[in-house]
N, C-alpha and C positions, 0 to 999 in steps of 0.2 A: 462620556463613555456610554451612558445609557442609550443615547441616541444612536451611536455607532452599533451597539449590540442589537437594538431594535431593527436597524437597517439590515444587519447581518441575518437575523432570524427571518425577516421578510424575503431577502434576496435568495436564501437557501430553502425557502418554503418549509420552515420548521414551525412546530407548535410553540406556544408561549411557555410550555413546560421546559423547553430547552434552556430558557433563562435561569430556571431553578438549578439545572445541572451546572450551568456556568458558575453560579454563586456558590453552590455546595461542593462542587468537585473540581471543575476545570480551572477556575480562577486560582484557588489555593494551590493546585498542582503547578500551574504556570508560575506563580509567585515563588514557589520552592525552587523551581528550575532557574528562575532569574537569580535567586540568592546563590545557587550553585555556580552560576556563570560568574557572579561577582567574586566568588572565592577562587575559582580557577583562573580568572583573568585571561582567558583565551576562548576562541570560538568553540561552541559545543555542537554536537550532532545528536538530535533527539529522534529516536526511531519509534514509529507507531505501527504495530502489527494488528491485523484484524481481517476477518473474512470479508468477502465481497458484500457490499451493501450495509455494513455495520456502522458507517459514519466516519471512517478514517480521514478522508479528504476534508470533510466538514470540520472535524476537530483540528486538523493541521491548519486550516484557514483561520479558525478561531484563535488558536494559540499565537499565530503570527500577528493577528489583529491586536491581541492583548499585549504581546511583547513589544510591538512597535508603538502602540498608542498609549498604553498605560505605563509601561516601564521604559519607554523611550529608547529602545534598542533598534538595531537594523537587522531584521530577520527575514528568512525566506522559507517557503514551503516547497519541497520537491516531492514528486511522485515517482515511484519506481516504474510506473506505467510509461512515463515519458522517455525511458531509456530502452524501450523495446528495440530489437534489431529491425532493420528495414525489411520490407516485404521481400526484396530480392535476396537478402541474407537468409531469411527464413526459408525461402524456396530452395536455396542451396542446401540448407540443413535437411530439409525434407527429402531431397534427392540422395544425399550422401550418408545420412544417419538414420532417419526414420520419418515416414510421411506425417506423423502427428505433430512434428515440430513446425509445420506450416502455421499452426494455430498459436498466436501470441498468448502469453500468460505464465507458463511454467518456467522454472529455472532452466536456463539454456536458451531462452528466447529474448534475453536482455543483453544489451551491450554493457557488461559489467565494468569493463575498462573505462568506457566513457563516463559511467556513473562515478567511479572512484576518482577519475581525473577532475570531473566537475566539482565534486565535494572538496577535493584537495585544493583546487584553485580558489574556491570560496574561503577555505580556512586560511590559505596563505596568499591573500589578495595582493596582487601587484599590478593588475591591469583589468580592463573591461572583460567580463566573463559571459560567454554565451550559454544559455540554458536550453537544452533540447526540449522539443515539444512533439508529442505523438498525436496524430489524427486518427482516432478510432473509426471514424466514418470511412476513410479510405484505407484503413488498416496499414498505414505507413507513416513514417516520420515526416514532419513538416520540413520544407526546404530551410536551409540555415538562415536565410534572410527573414524568416518568420519566427525564429527562436527568440526567447526572452533575453534580456541583457541586464547584468548587474554591474553597476559602475561605481560602487563604493563598498568598503569592507563589510562583511557580514558577521554578526555576533552569534546568532544561533541559527542552525539549519534544522528544520523539521522535515524529516524524511518519512514518508508513509508508503506502505506496500503490503499486499496480502500475504506474501511469503517472507516478509522481513524477519530475520532471526530464526527461520526454520532450520532444523538440523537434518542431516542425512540419516536415512534409515539403514538397518542391517540388511545383508543379503537375504536373510530368512524372511524378514518383513516384506521384501519386494516380491517374493515368489507368490504371494497370495493376492489375487486381483481384488480390488475393492468395489468395482462397478462393471457395468456392461461394456463400457468403452475399453477397459483394460482386457476384458475377456475376448471381445471380438476384434479389436484393432491393435492390440499389443500382446498377442498370444504368447510370444517368447520373452516378454519383459524387456525388450531392447530399449524401448522409449523410456520406461520408468527407471531403468538402470542409468541411462544417459542423464536424465534429469537429476537423479540422486548424486551422480558423480559431480555435476555442476555445483550442487549444494555443498558438497564436501570440499570443493576446491575454491574457485574464485569467489563464489557467493559468501563463503565463510570469511574471506579476506575483506569483502565489502562490509559485511555485518560487524566486523571488528572495529570499523571506524565509528560506530555508534557509541556515544558516551552513556546515555540513559534510555531506558526502554519503557514504552507504554503499550498496553494491550487492551483492545476492545474485544472481549471474549464472547463469542457466540455460544449459546447453550447446546447447539448441535448443528451438524451439516444440513439437516433438513430445513432448519430455519434459514440457512444461507440461500438455499434455492428459493424459498418463499420471498425473502427480501429482494433478491435479484429479479424475481418475477414481478414484484411490485414496481420496481424501478422501470422495467421495460413497459409495463402496463401504463404507467403515468406518461411515458413518452409517446406511446401509441395513442393515448387519449388526447394528447395535445395536438397531434397532427391529423387525427381522424383515420380514414381508411385508405389514404394515399400510399399505395404500395411502393411506388417509385421513390417518394420522399422517405419512407421508412427505410428502404434499402440504402439511400444516399446518406442517412444519418447513422447507419450501422445498427438499426434496431432489429432484434431477432424475433422470430416467431417462437411460440411455446416449445415446439419440437426442437428448434435450433438451440434454444436456451437450455433445454434439458440435457442435450448432448454436450454443449459448451461447458456447463458447470461441472461436468464429470472430470474435466481436465484438472480441476482444482481440489477434488475431493481428498485424495490421499494426503497431500501436504496440509490441507486445512484441518482434517481430523487429527493428524499427528500433532499439529501445533496446539490445538485445543487441549490435547492430553498433556503435552510435555513442556510448553512454554511458561505457563502461569507461575511456576516456582522460581523462574529466573527473571521475572519482570519487576521493575521498580514501581510502576503504577498500574495496577490491574483493575479494570472495570468489567465486572461480569454482567452481561446483558440478559434480559429475559426475552421471550419470543416477540415482544413488541418493541424490542431494542431500548427498553428502559433499563437504567442501571439498577440492578438488584443487589449488588454488593461491590464495595470498593476496598481494595487492599493496597496499602502503601508499604514498601519495604522500609525496614527500620532505619536504614541509612542509604543514601544514594551510592550506587555501586562503583561509580566512576567508569573508566573505560573497561568494558567487559567483553572480550573477544569470545567468551565461552557460551554466550546466549545463543 
């Protein structure tokens, strides 16, 4: 197991300090979820919420590694990002509902029906299941022949997403713009009302499929912008100044990123405020993404549609 973890740290370009987090936090948490699975004797869905750049996908990958290799289960990690609507579908939304819906990310830009069907098929396995994949470089879904395939029953599904578990806001909350994007490009609040309605309806149904919740809690939205900027800077450094390659990989300039991140601000800030009290495993992060505090619910909540 040590060798596999060392390879994991190297593959994900993590510091050696991450192994301490595995020993102190993530392994005990994963073992508790494994014990919960043994009690339930049926497939579980574990949801991971966290702002952009906080380490959700890394944690999901780690948990699957531990569950598969140490606890001998058959588990899979899914990202809400892989269930984005196609570019053509978002173009239709942009024309018929609001221009801002061309940009992937917020509730209303995912194929929630496809996500729920995929999770249900994994839980009730009776045939080979195709797992959608989204290509962020082309801003479109991969062709079905390039999707993943699951050909045996799944024990635990680890689902991660930045807005996973988010709740709809009140009409009064929606009236006050939170950033320049909302002021300039959503003057009448039509975009945010549509996004909020999606959270209230089909996304709530998707979230109700989650059995247990994990949150990587950012200290503030300002940190989220810094973390995402670091990610883009690392990618730019890897490929140098080749603008064509940057564009083909979907790498954004600083100005593009500053605008892009505003799409996520309202829901991210609200989730930071409201979700922690409803989470089974809460990891509070500092500005360096180090765990500053860990809170575990007294007992696992089981299926919790109210998160």
